[in-house]
N, C-alpha and C positions, 0 to 999 in steps of 0.2 A: 642100559642094562640094569635090571633091578639087583640090588645087593652089591653092586660094584663099588669098591672104595679104593681111592687112589693110594699109592704108597705114601705120599706125603700126608694124607689124612690119618693113616695108621701111625706114622711117626708122631704126629701131633697128639693123637689119643694116648700113645704110650708115654709121652712127656707129661701130659696132663695127669694121667694116673700116677706116674712116679712123683710128680710135684705134690699131689694130694697126700700120697703116702708119707713123704718127707715132712709135710706140714703137720699131719696128725702125729707123727713120731716126735716132732719138736714140741707140740703142745703137751703130749704125755710126759716128756722130759721136764718141761716147766712145772707141771703139776707135781711130779715126783720130787723135784728139787725144792719146791715150796713146802712140801710135806716134810722133807728132811730138815729144812731150816726151821720151820715153825712147828713141826709136829711134836717135838719134845716139850716145847713151851706150852702149847695149847692142850694137848691130849695126854701129856705125861709119858709119851713113848720114850723108852730107854731108861725109865726109872720105875718100872713095874716090879712088884714082888715076883721073884723067880728069875730076874735078870742077875747074872753072876758078875760080881765086881771084886777083884782082888787087888789091893794096893800095898806095896811094900816101899822101902826107902827109894830105890831107884828102878822100880818095876811096877807096872800096872797092867792088869788083864781085865778085859770087859767082854762078856758074852751075853747078849740080850736074848735069852731063851724065851721068856714069856712074850716079849715084843715080837720076836720072829714068828711065834705060833699065831699070835693075833693078826699080824700082817698077812701071813699065809692064808688064814681063813678068810679074811676080807678080800684078798685078791682072787681066791678061788670062787667066792660068791660073785664078785664083779665080772670075772671072765666068763663064768657060766651063764650069767644073764646076757652078756654081750654076744656070746656064741650061739644062743638060741634064736636070735633074730634072723 
């Protein structure tokens, strides 16, 4: 019969697709982790003008406004490019 797929073949395809999804997710996590570790040293992320940092004797507050805006713009561009394919 044309187009007939055994149940076992469907299960294998589902596992293969799920495995690829997990692999891609893992690679994305590695890239994000690398950017978090080396991003501040290489690109100055987290020390941009516009990032709010308040330090007192026993209190510190940090809110990266400018860094958040730049990362949001970059992620928007990247995801739009990827979604158009």
